[in-house]
A tleap script that builds the chain and sets N, CA, C and O, in Angstrom:
source leaprc.protein.ff14SB
mol = sequence {
  NMET ILE VAL TYR GLY ILE THR LYS LYS GLY
  LEU ALA ASP GLN LEU ASN VAL SER GLU GLU
  GLU ALA GLN LYS TYR ILE ASP ALA TYR LEU
  LYS GLY TYR ILE GLY VAL ASN LYS MET PHE
  LYS ASP THR GLU LYS SER LEU ARG LYS GLN
  ARG TYR VAL VAL THR LYS SER LEU GLY ARG
  LYS ARG ARG PHE PRO ASP PHE ASN LYS LEU
  GLU ARG TRP LYS GLN GLU SER ALA ILE ARG
  SER ALA ASN ASN PHE LYS ILE GLN ALA GLU
  ALA ALA ASN LEU PHE LYS LYS ALA LEU VAL
  ASP LEU LYS ASP TYR LEU LYS GLU LYS ASP
  ILE TYR LEU VAL ASN LEU ILE HIE ASP LYS
  GLN ASN CYS ARG CVAL
}
set mol.1.N position { 84.978 112.242 25.937 }
set mol.1.CA position { 86.124 111.509 26.420 }
set mol.1.C position { 85.755 110.599 27.583 }
set mol.1.O position { 86.335 109.523 27.736 }
set mol.2.N position { 84.805 111.016 28.396 }
set mol.2.CA position { 84.438 110.220 29.559 }
set mol.2.C position { 83.876 108.879 29.125 }
set mol.2.O position { 84.143 107.860 29.761 }
set mol.3.N position { 83.103 108.869 28.054 }
set mol.3.CA position { 82.501 107.629 27.592 }
set mol.3.C position { 83.581 106.610 27.203 }
set mol.3.O position { 83.317 105.408 27.217 }
set mol.4.N position { 84.760 107.059 26.866 }
set mol.4.CA position { 85.850 106.150 26.523 }
set mol.4.C position { 86.692 105.776 27.730 }
set mol.4.O position { 87.689 105.067 27.590 }
set mol.5.N position { 86.312 106.238 28.905 }
set mol.5.CA position { 86.992 105.820 30.124 }
set mol.5.C position { 88.215 106.644 30.493 }
set mol.5.O position { 89.156 106.121 31.091 }
set mol.6.N position { 88.215 107.910 30.150 }
set mol.6.CA position { 89.352 108.759 30.494 }
set mol.6.C position { 89.540 108.798 32.014 }
set mol.6.O position { 88.570 108.757 32.771 }
set mol.7.N position { 90.774 108.877 32.437 }
set mol.7.CA position { 91.065 108.934 33.859 }
set mol.7.C position { 90.885 110.363 34.369 }
set mol.7.O position { 90.832 111.309 33.583 }
set mol.8.N position { 90.792 110.508 35.689 }
set mol.8.CA position { 90.647 111.855 36.237 }
set mol.8.C position { 91.880 112.690 35.932 }
set mol.8.O position { 91.769 113.898 35.722 }
set mol.9.N position { 93.059 112.066 35.905 }
set mol.9.CA position { 94.275 112.809 35.568 }
set mol.9.C position { 94.234 113.261 34.114 }
set mol.9.O position { 94.569 114.405 33.803 }
set mol.10.N position { 93.825 112.364 33.226 }
set mol.10.CA position { 93.742 112.710 31.808 }
set mol.10.C position { 92.760 113.842 31.554 }
set mol.10.O position { 93.049 114.763 30.789 }
set mol.11.N position { 91.594 113.773 32.200 }
set mol.11.CA position { 90.600 114.828 32.029 }
set mol.11.C position { 91.074 116.137 32.654 }
set mol.11.O position { 90.869 117.211 32.089 }
set mol.12.N position { 91.704 116.043 33.818 }
set mol.12.CA position { 92.224 117.244 34.487 }
set mol.12.C position { 93.243 117.948 33.597 }
set mol.12.O position { 93.228 119.172 33.471 }
set mol.13.N position { 94.126 117.166 32.981 }
set mol.13.CA position { 95.132 117.747 32.082 }
set mol.13.C position { 94.480 118.415 30.877 }
set mol.13.O position { 94.901 119.497 30.467 }
set mol.14.N position { 93.455 117.783 30.307 }
set mol.14.CA position { 92.798 118.345 29.126 }
set mol.14.C position { 92.018 119.605 29.441 }
set mol.14.O position { 91.982 120.537 28.637 }
set mol.15.N position { 91.387 119.640 30.620 }
set mol.15.CA position { 90.547 120.780 30.985 }
set mol.15.C position { 91.280 121.833 31.801 }
set mol.15.O position { 90.749 122.906 32.086 }
set mol.16.N position { 92.514 121.501 32.171 }
set mol.16.CA position { 93.316 122.398 33.003 }
set mol.16.C position { 92.603 122.699 34.333 }
set mol.16.O position { 92.483 123.851 34.749 }
set mol.17.N position { 92.133 121.621 34.983 }
set mol.17.CA position { 91.489 121.715 36.294 }
set mol.17.C position { 92.177 120.713 37.219 }
set mol.17.O position { 93.013 119.923 36.783 }
set mol.18.N position { 91.817 120.757 38.486 }
set mol.18.CA position { 92.387 119.796 39.430 }
set mol.18.C position { 91.818 118.403 39.171 }
set mol.18.O position { 90.770 118.256 38.542 }
set mol.19.N position { 92.512 117.397 39.656 }
set mol.19.CA position { 92.015 116.029 39.511 }
set mol.19.C position { 90.700 115.845 40.270 }
set mol.19.O position { 89.830 115.084 39.846 }
set mol.20.N position { 90.566 116.540 41.379 }
set mol.20.CA position { 89.318 116.455 42.152 }
set mol.20.C position { 88.140 117.006 41.336 }
set mol.20.O position { 87.056 116.423 41.317 }
set mol.21.N position { 88.373 118.134 40.670 }
set mol.21.CA position { 87.328 118.730 39.831 }
set mol.21.C position { 87.009 117.812 38.650 }
set mol.21.O position { 85.845 117.629 38.294 }
set mol.22.N position { 88.038 117.246 38.056 }
set mol.22.CA position { 87.833 116.318 36.945 }
set mol.22.C position { 87.015 115.114 37.394 }
set mol.22.O position { 86.137 114.650 36.665 }
set mol.23.N position { 87.297 114.609 38.584 }
set mol.23.CA position { 86.544 113.462 39.095 }
set mol.23.C position { 85.075 113.817 39.297 }
set mol.23.O position { 84.199 112.977 39.090 }
set mol.24.N position { 84.802 115.055 39.698 }
set mol.24.CA position { 83.414 115.501 39.844 }
set mol.24.C position { 82.695 115.463 38.494 }
set mol.24.O position { 81.535 115.055 38.419 }
set mol.25.N position { 83.385 115.890 37.422 }
set mol.25.CA position { 82.799 115.840 36.080 }
set mol.25.C position { 82.509 114.398 35.675 }
set mol.25.O position { 81.439 114.092 35.149 }
set mol.26.N position { 83.469 113.525 35.924 }
set mol.26.CA position { 83.303 112.113 35.574 }
set mol.26.C position { 82.132 111.512 36.340 }
set mol.26.O position { 81.284 110.837 35.757 }
set mol.27.N position { 82.087 111.759 37.646 }
set mol.27.CA position { 81.008 111.219 38.484 }
set mol.27.C position { 79.641 111.730 38.029 }
set mol.27.O position { 78.676 110.967 37.962 }
set mol.28.N position { 79.566 113.020 37.719 }
set mol.28.CA position { 78.301 113.601 37.265 }
set mol.28.C position { 77.866 112.983 35.935 }
set mol.28.O position { 76.687 112.685 35.742 }
set mol.29.N position { 78.796 112.795 35.041 }
set mol.29.CA position { 78.488 112.180 33.746 }
set mol.29.C position { 77.950 110.763 33.940 }
set mol.29.O position { 76.912 110.399 33.387 }
set mol.30.N position { 78.671 109.974 34.732 }
set mol.30.CA position { 78.268 108.583 34.937 }
set mol.30.C position { 76.952 108.478 35.694 }
set mol.30.O position { 76.196 107.526 35.497 }
set mol.31.N position { 76.676 109.440 36.550 }
set mol.31.CA position { 75.394 109.461 37.253 }
set mol.31.C position { 74.256 109.765 36.268 }
set mol.31.O position { 73.163 109.210 36.382 }
set mol.32.N position { 74.520 110.632 35.323 }
set mol.32.CA position { 73.505 111.007 34.341 }
set mol.32.C position { 73.299 109.963 33.251 }
set mol.32.O position { 72.227 109.887 32.652 }
set mol.33.N position { 74.315 109.172 33.000 }
set mol.33.CA position { 74.252 108.136 31.966 }
set mol.33.C position { 74.553 106.788 32.602 }
set mol.33.O position { 75.648 106.245 32.450 }
set mol.34.N position { 73.584 106.266 33.305 }
set mol.34.CA position { 73.756 105.039 34.082 }
set mol.34.C position { 74.157 103.863 33.191 }
set mol.34.O position { 74.923 102.998 33.616 }
set mol.35.N position { 73.655 103.825 31.985 }
set mol.35.CA position { 73.985 102.738 31.066 }
set mol.35.C position { 75.462 102.678 30.731 }
set mol.35.O position { 76.012 101.594 30.541 }
set mol.36.N position { 76.112 103.835 30.656 }
set mol.36.CA position { 77.547 103.869 30.366 }
set mol.36.C position { 78.305 103.243 31.528 }
set mol.36.O position { 79.202 102.426 31.322 }
set mol.37.N position { 77.945 103.624 32.740 }
set mol.37.CA position { 78.614 103.066 33.909 }
set mol.37.C position { 78.409 101.551 33.979 }
set mol.37.O position { 79.334 100.813 34.318 }
set mol.38.N position { 77.197 101.092 33.658 }
set mol.38.CA position { 76.926 99.647 33.657 }
set mol.38.C position { 77.783 98.956 32.609 }
set mol.38.O position { 78.330 97.883 32.866 }
set mol.39.N position { 77.906 99.563 31.422 }
set mol.39.CA position { 78.742 98.981 30.378 }
set mol.39.C position { 80.191 98.871 30.847 }
set mol.39.O position { 80.846 97.852 30.627 }
set mol.40.N position { 80.693 99.940 31.501 }
set mol.40.CA position { 82.067 99.903 32.020 }
set mol.40.C position { 82.245 98.726 32.972 }
set mol.40.O position { 83.223 97.985 32.873 }
set mol.41.N position { 81.307 98.557 33.887 }
set mol.41.CA position { 81.405 97.482 34.880 }
set mol.41.C position { 81.290 96.108 34.225 }
set mol.41.O position { 82.030 95.187 34.570 }
set mol.42.N position { 80.361 95.975 33.278 }
set mol.42.CA position { 80.201 94.699 32.578 }
set mol.42.C position { 81.446 94.344 31.769 }
set mol.42.O position { 81.847 93.182 31.711 }
set mol.43.N position { 82.046 95.343 31.152 }
set mol.43.CA position { 83.260 95.128 30.369 }
set mol.43.C position { 84.380 94.636 31.267 }
set mol.43.O position { 85.064 93.665 30.943 }
set mol.44.N position { 84.565 95.301 32.388 }
set mol.44.CA position { 85.628 94.888 33.313 }
set mol.44.C position { 85.384 93.471 33.831 }
set mol.44.O position { 86.312 92.669 33.929 }
set mol.45.N position { 84.146 93.177 34.156 }
set mol.45.CA position { 83.795 91.844 34.654 }
set mol.45.C position { 84.115 90.781 33.597 }
set mol.45.O position { 84.679 89.733 33.914 }
set mol.46.N position { 83.753 91.057 32.350 }
set mol.46.CA position { 84.026 90.132 31.258 }
set mol.46.C position { 85.527 89.925 31.073 }
set mol.46.O position { 85.990 88.800 30.883 }
set mol.47.N position { 86.272 91.009 31.130 }
set mol.47.CA position { 87.728 90.893 30.968 }
set mol.47.C position { 88.345 90.045 32.073 }
set mol.47.O position { 89.188 89.187 31.808 }
set mol.48.N position { 87.933 90.280 33.287 }
set mol.48.CA position { 88.514 89.538 34.411 }
set mol.48.C position { 88.152 88.050 34.353 }
set mol.48.O position { 88.962 87.191 34.700 }
set mol.49.N position { 86.928 87.760 33.911 }
set mol.49.CA position { 86.461 86.374 33.888 }
set mol.49.C position { 86.879 85.642 32.614 }
set mol.49.O position { 87.416 84.536 32.678 }
set mol.50.N position { 86.629 86.265 31.444 }
set mol.50.CA position { 86.807 85.580 30.163 }
set mol.50.C position { 88.018 86.029 29.365 }
set mol.50.O position { 88.449 85.344 28.438 }
set mol.51.N position { 88.568 87.184 29.727 }
set mol.51.CA position { 89.703 87.795 29.032 }
set mol.51.C position { 89.373 88.192 27.589 }
set mol.51.O position { 90.248 88.220 26.724 }
set mol.52.N position { 88.076 88.501 27.347 }
set mol.52.CA position { 87.665 89.061 26.067 }
set mol.52.C position { 86.350 89.808 26.254 }
set mol.52.O position { 85.659 89.644 27.260 }
set mol.53.N position { 86.022 90.635 25.261 }
set mol.53.CA position { 84.729 91.334 25.233 }
set mol.53.C position { 84.087 91.077 23.877 }
set mol.53.O position { 84.770 90.819 22.886 }
set mol.54.N position { 82.751 91.153 23.855 }
set mol.54.CA position { 81.979 90.852 22.650 }
set mol.54.C position { 80.964 91.969 22.434 }
set mol.54.O position { 80.346 92.452 23.382 }
set mol.55.N position { 80.798 92.374 21.171 }
set mol.55.CA position { 79.745 93.346 20.851 }
set mol.55.C position { 78.403 92.631 20.841 }
set mol.55.O position { 78.321 91.437 20.553 }
set mol.56.N position { 77.356 93.378 21.159 }
set mol.56.CA position { 76.021 92.783 21.232 }
set mol.56.C position { 75.428 92.516 19.858 }
set mol.56.O position { 74.819 91.469 19.639 }
set mol.57.N position { 75.597 93.447 18.934 }
set mol.57.CA position { 74.855 93.331 17.676 }
set mol.57.C position { 75.378 92.241 16.745 }
set mol.57.O position { 74.583 91.470 16.208 }
set mol.58.N position { 76.668 92.157 16.541 }
set mol.58.CA position { 77.209 91.176 15.590 }
set mol.58.C position { 78.180 90.182 16.221 }
set mol.58.O position { 78.742 89.336 15.526 }
set mol.59.N position { 78.376 90.281 17.510 }
set mol.59.CA position { 79.244 89.324 18.188 }
set mol.59.C position { 80.724 89.469 17.888 }
set mol.59.O position { 81.478 88.503 18.006 }
set mol.60.N position { 81.151 90.670 17.500 }
set mol.60.CA position { 82.591 90.877 17.298 }
set mol.60.C position { 83.296 90.669 18.636 }
set mol.60.O position { 82.786 91.057 19.687 }
set mol.61.N position { 84.455 90.063 18.582 }
set mol.61.CA position { 85.163 89.718 19.809 }
set mol.61.C position { 86.572 90.309 19.784 }
set mol.61.O position { 87.263 90.254 18.767 }
set mol.62.N position { 86.980 90.867 20.907 }
set mol.62.CA position { 88.362 91.298 21.066 }
set mol.62.C position { 88.924 90.590 22.283 }
set mol.62.O position { 88.351 90.637 23.371 }
set mol.63.N position { 90.040 89.944 22.083 }
set mol.63.CA position { 90.659 89.151 23.141 }
set mol.63.C position { 91.769 89.925 23.841 }
set mol.63.O position { 92.489 90.714 23.228 }
set mol.64.N position { 91.881 89.679 25.128 }
set mol.64.CA position { 92.952 90.214 25.963 }
set mol.64.C position { 93.516 89.021 26.752 }
set mol.64.O position { 93.289 88.918 27.957 }
set mol.65.N position { 94.247 88.123 26.079 }
set mol.65.CA position { 94.607 86.844 26.689 }
set mol.65.C position { 95.441 86.951 27.971 }
set mol.65.O position { 95.324 86.095 28.848 }
set mol.66.N position { 96.261 87.960 28.090 }
set mol.66.CA position { 97.129 88.093 29.263 }
set mol.66.C position { 96.593 89.087 30.290 }
set mol.66.O position { 97.333 89.535 31.165 }
set mol.67.N position { 95.316 89.431 30.189 }
set mol.67.CA position { 94.758 90.476 31.041 }
set mol.67.C position { 95.051 90.251 32.520 }
set mol.67.O position { 95.499 91.171 33.205 }
set mol.68.N position { 94.809 89.057 33.017 }
set mol.68.CA position { 94.963 88.802 34.455 }
set mol.68.C position { 96.415 88.788 34.918 }
set mol.68.O position { 96.678 88.823 36.120 }
set mol.69.N position { 97.357 88.736 33.987 }
set mol.69.CA position { 98.781 88.751 34.324 }
set mol.69.C position { 99.374 90.157 34.304 }
set mol.69.O position { 100.515 90.357 34.721 }
set mol.70.N position { 98.608 91.120 33.825 }
set mol.70.CA position { 99.117 92.482 33.661 }
set mol.70.C position { 99.207 93.222 34.993 }
set mol.70.O position { 98.494 92.915 35.948 }
set mol.71.N position { 100.100 94.201 35.027 }
set mol.71.CA position { 100.155 95.106 36.169 }
set mol.71.C position { 98.852 95.912 36.186 }
set mol.71.O position { 98.174 96.040 35.167 }
set mol.72.N position { 98.519 96.447 37.351 }
set mol.72.CA position { 97.233 97.131 37.506 }
set mol.72.C position { 97.029 98.247 36.487 }
set mol.72.O position { 95.955 98.345 35.893 }
set mol.73.N position { 98.038 99.087 36.273 }
set mol.73.CA position { 97.871 100.213 35.351 }
set mol.73.C position { 97.663 99.723 33.920 }
set mol.73.O position { 96.961 100.367 33.140 }
set mol.74.N position { 98.268 98.586 33.571 }
set mol.74.CA position { 98.065 98.027 32.238 }
set mol.74.C position { 96.670 97.407 32.126 }
set mol.74.O position { 96.059 97.443 31.058 }
set mol.75.N position { 96.165 96.836 33.230 }
set mol.75.CA position { 94.797 96.331 33.224 }
set mol.75.C position { 93.808 97.475 33.021 }
set mol.75.O position { 92.852 97.350 32.256 }
set mol.76.N position { 94.043 98.581 33.704 }
set mol.76.CA position { 93.157 99.742 33.559 }
set mol.76.C position { 93.170 100.255 32.121 }
set mol.76.O position { 92.134 100.639 31.580 }
set mol.77.N position { 94.345 100.256 31.513 }
set mol.77.CA position { 94.453 100.670 30.108 }
set mol.77.C position { 93.715 99.685 29.203 }
set mol.77.O position { 93.048 100.096 28.254 }
set mol.78.N position { 93.831 98.397 29.489 }
set mol.78.CA position { 93.130 97.378 28.702 }
set mol.78.C position { 91.616 97.529 28.843 }
set mol.78.O position { 90.883 97.337 27.872 }
set mol.79.N position { 91.147 97.868 30.033 }
set mol.79.CA position { 89.713 98.078 30.246 }
set mol.79.C position { 89.228 99.246 29.394 }
set mol.79.O position { 88.175 99.165 28.761 }
set mol.80.N position { 90.005 100.337 29.379 }
set mol.80.CA position { 89.625 101.478 28.539 }
set mol.80.C position { 89.627 101.084 27.063 }
set mol.80.O position { 88.742 101.490 26.309 }
set mol.81.N position { 90.618 100.297 26.651 }
set mol.81.CA position { 90.669 99.826 25.256 }
set mol.81.C position { 89.477 98.943 24.920 }
set mol.81.O position { 88.927 99.020 23.822 }
set mol.82.N position { 89.082 98.110 25.865 }
set mol.82.CA position { 87.930 97.228 25.648 }
set mol.82.C position { 86.646 98.044 25.520 }
set mol.82.O position { 85.813 97.760 24.659 }
set mol.83.N position { 86.483 99.050 26.368 }
set mol.83.CA position { 85.309 99.926 26.263 }
set mol.83.C position { 85.297 100.639 24.920 }
set mol.83.O position { 84.260 100.721 24.263 }
set mol.84.N position { 86.444 101.152 24.518 }
set mol.84.CA position { 86.553 101.838 23.239 }
set mol.84.C position { 86.206 100.884 22.099 }
set mol.84.O position { 85.486 101.254 21.172 }
set mol.85.N position { 86.718 99.662 22.171 }
set mol.85.CA position { 86.411 98.666 21.140 }
set mol.85.C position { 84.911 98.461 21.016 }
set mol.85.O position { 84.371 98.462 19.910 }
set mol.86.N position { 84.232 98.284 22.150 }
set mol.86.CA position { 82.797 98.020 22.095 }
set mol.86.C position { 82.037 99.198 21.481 }
set mol.86.O position { 81.123 98.998 20.680 }
set mol.87.N position { 82.408 100.401 21.848 }
set mol.87.CA position { 81.736 101.593 21.323 }
set mol.87.C position { 82.000 101.744 19.831 }
set mol.87.O position { 81.071 101.932 19.047 }
set mol.88.N position { 83.274 101.660 19.440 }
set mol.88.CA position { 83.634 101.848 18.033 }
set mol.88.C position { 83.089 100.724 17.154 }
set mol.88.O position { 82.630 100.978 16.041 }
set mol.89.N position { 83.135 99.498 17.638 }
set mol.89.CA position { 82.650 98.366 16.853 }
set mol.89.C position { 81.138 98.452 16.660 }
set mol.89.O position { 80.634 98.186 15.569 }
set mol.90.N position { 80.416 98.824 17.715 }
set mol.90.CA position { 78.961 98.966 17.571 }
set mol.90.C position { 78.617 100.095 16.613 }
set mol.90.O position { 77.672 99.980 15.833 }
set mol.91.N position { 79.372 101.183 16.665 }
set mol.91.CA position { 79.136 102.293 15.727 }
set mol.91.C position { 79.366 101.821 14.291 }
set mol.91.O position { 78.586 102.152 13.398 }
set mol.92.N position { 80.416 101.063 14.070 }
set mol.92.CA position { 80.698 100.537 12.732 }
set mol.92.C position { 79.593 99.583 12.287 }
set mol.92.O position { 79.180 99.600 11.128 }
set mol.93.N position { 79.118 98.754 13.210 }
set mol.93.CA position { 78.031 97.827 12.882 }
set mol.93.C position { 76.768 98.582 12.464 }
set mol.93.O position { 76.116 98.216 11.486 }
set mol.94.N position { 76.427 99.640 13.213 }
set mol.94.CA position { 75.247 100.439 12.880 }
set mol.94.C position { 75.401 101.112 11.524 }
set mol.94.O position { 74.458 101.166 10.735 }
set mol.95.N position { 76.590 101.621 11.264 }
set mol.95.CA position { 76.865 102.281 9.994 }
set mol.95.C position { 76.692 101.299 8.833 }
set mol.95.O position { 76.064 101.625 7.826 }
set mol.96.N position { 77.245 100.111 8.978 }
set mol.96.CA position { 77.125 99.105 7.919 }
set mol.96.C position { 75.666 98.696 7.717 }
set mol.96.O position { 75.217 98.529 6.583 }
set mol.97.N position { 74.940 98.537 8.800 }
set mol.97.CA position { 73.524 98.180 8.691 }
set mol.97.C position { 72.750 99.281 7.976 }
set mol.97.O position { 71.888 99.001 7.142 }
set mol.98.N position { 73.058 100.526 8.303 }
set mol.98.CA position { 72.381 101.647 7.644 }
set mol.98.C position { 72.648 101.626 6.138 }
set mol.98.O position { 71.745 101.883 5.342 }
set mol.99.N position { 73.871 101.323 5.755 }
set mol.99.CA position { 74.186 101.262 4.321 }
set mol.99.C position { 73.410 100.142 3.633 }
set mol.99.O position { 72.900 100.323 2.527 }
set mol.100.N position { 73.322 98.996 4.282 }
set mol.100.CA position { 72.554 97.887 3.707 }
set mol.100.C position { 71.088 98.287 3.583 }
set mol.100.O position { 70.447 98.024 2.565 }
set mol.101.N position { 70.563 98.927 4.632 }
set mol.101.CA position { 69.166 99.359 4.612 }
set mol.101.C position { 68.904 100.405 3.524 }
set mol.101.O position { 67.799 100.474 2.985 }
set mol.102.N position { 69.902 101.209 3.203 }
set mol.102.CA position { 69.757 102.256 2.191 }
set mol.102.C position { 69.951 101.760 0.763 }
set mol.102.O position { 69.622 102.469 -0.188 }
set mol.103.N position { 70.474 100.568 0.606 }
set mol.103.CA position { 70.845 100.057 -0.715 }
set mol.103.C position { 69.721 100.195 -1.742 }
set mol.103.O position { 69.939 100.747 -2.820 }
set mol.104.N position { 68.546 99.712 -1.428 }
set mol.104.CA position { 67.433 99.764 -2.386 }
set mol.104.C position { 67.003 101.197 -2.670 }
set mol.104.O position { 66.685 101.538 -3.809 }
set mol.105.N position { 66.993 102.033 -1.641 }
set mol.105.CA position { 66.606 103.432 -1.817 }
set mol.105.C position { 67.594 104.139 -2.756 }
set mol.105.O position { 67.192 104.851 -3.676 }
set mol.106.N position { 68.880 103.930 -2.507 }
set mol.106.CA position { 69.890 104.569 -3.350 }
set mol.106.C position { 69.763 104.113 -4.800 }
set mol.106.O position { 69.869 104.920 -5.723 }
set mol.107.N position { 69.537 102.831 -4.992 }
set mol.107.CA position { 69.385 102.295 -6.345 }
set mol.107.C position { 68.169 102.907 -7.029 }
set mol.107.O position { 68.225 103.270 -8.204 }
set mol.108.N position { 67.084 103.019 -6.295 }
set mol.108.CA position { 65.848 103.611 -6.830 }
set mol.108.C position { 66.073 105.056 -7.270 }
set mol.108.O position { 65.491 105.502 -8.259 }
set mol.109.N position { 66.904 105.778 -6.549 }
set mol.109.CA position { 67.174 107.188 -6.857 }
set mol.109.C position { 68.361 107.360 -7.802 }
set mol.109.O position { 68.774 108.485 -8.082 }
set mol.110.N position { 68.908 106.251 -8.292 }
set mol.110.CA position { 70.046 106.271 -9.210 }
set mol.110.C position { 71.279 106.926 -8.570 }
set mol.110.O position { 71.989 107.714 -9.196 }
set mol.111.N position { 71.498 106.577 -7.327 }
set mol.111.CA position { 72.658 107.064 -6.575 }
set mol.111.C position { 73.569 105.869 -6.333 }
set mol.111.O position { 73.113 104.801 -5.924 }
set mol.112.N position { 74.861 106.057 -6.589 }
set mol.112.CA position { 75.808 104.958 -6.449 }
set mol.112.C position { 76.848 105.275 -5.381 }
set mol.112.O position { 77.456 106.346 -5.364 }
set mol.113.N position { 77.024 104.332 -4.517 }
set mol.113.CA position { 78.046 104.460 -3.482 }
set mol.113.C position { 79.397 104.193 -4.130 }
set mol.113.O position { 79.627 103.126 -4.699 }
set mol.114.N position { 80.288 105.176 -4.036 }
set mol.114.CA position { 81.569 105.083 -4.712 }
set mol.114.C position { 82.678 104.663 -3.747 }
set mol.114.O position { 83.550 103.871 -4.104 }
set mol.115.N position { 82.641 105.189 -2.538 }
set mol.115.CA position { 83.759 104.996 -1.630 }
set mol.115.C position { 83.294 105.121 -0.186 }
set mol.115.O position { 82.410 105.920 0.123 }
set mol.116.N position { 83.885 104.337 0.686 }
set mol.116.CA position { 83.649 104.443 2.128 }
set mol.116.C position { 84.982 104.667 2.825 }
set mol.116.O position { 85.953 103.953 2.576 }
set mol.117.N position { 85.017 105.657 3.693 }
set mol.117.CA position { 86.199 105.895 4.518 }
set mol.117.C position { 85.709 106.155 5.936 }
set mol.117.O position { 85.100 107.187 6.217 }
set mol.118.N position { 85.979 105.222 6.807 }
set mol.118.CA position { 85.525 105.276 8.206 }
set mol.118.C position { 84.013 105.486 8.226 }
set mol.118.O position { 83.265 104.595 7.824 }
set mol.119.N position { 83.562 106.622 8.678 }
set mol.119.CA position { 82.112 106.846 8.757 }
set mol.119.C position { 81.622 107.826 7.692 }
set mol.119.O position { 80.563 108.435 7.842 }
set mol.120.N position { 82.382 107.973 6.634 }
set mol.120.CA position { 82.003 108.858 5.529 }
set mol.120.C position { 81.769 108.030 4.287 }
set mol.120.O position { 82.447 107.030 4.052 }
set mol.121.N position { 80.800 108.457 3.494 }
set mol.121.CA position { 80.542 107.767 2.239 }
set mol.121.C position { 80.489 108.796 1.104 }
set mol.121.O position { 79.960 109.897 1.257 }
set mol.122.N position { 81.044 108.404 -0.014 }
set mol.122.CA position { 81.005 109.241 -1.207 }
set mol.122.C position { 80.068 108.569 -2.203 }
set mol.122.O position { 80.185 107.381 -2.500 }
set mol.123.N position { 79.141 109.369 -2.704 }
set mol.123.CA position { 78.162 108.839 -3.654 }
set mol.123.C position { 78.260 109.594 -4.968 }
set mol.123.O position { 78.681 110.750 -5.021 }
set mol.124.N position { 77.862 108.913 -6.012 }
set mol.124.CA position { 77.777 109.526 -7.336 }
set mol.124.C position { 76.304 109.587 -7.712 }
set mol.124.O position { 75.593 108.583 -7.669 }
set mol.125.N position { 75.871 110.757 -8.074 }
set mol.125.CA position { 74.455 110.957 -8.430 }
set mol.125.C position { 74.321 111.036 -9.915 }
set mol.125.O position { 73.214 111.202 -10.427 }
savepdb mol mol.pdb
quit
């Protein structure tokens, strides 16, 4: 949940701990995963400057045209949504690339992709 930008109140409620304790968990996580914290900061910077975020691998873009006009709590929610978008979109991009990379192998083994649902695939052998 921390990677998606959960607030200390949200984490405290989920873990049934104080907000101070929840903040310690968040701080420890971000200290251990410096890249996540950098992504959070870069995302916020992009939103404030450009009012959109872009994925690195395929350039998917999500716009937040009214970001700078929003109340602070709505901006914070938009930042969390933008972080979530980048994570989910990159995961989808990797999944699609993996399927393309597997295409020849599956054909060679006489395996057919029948259906895709989110991150699950059904094959016929």
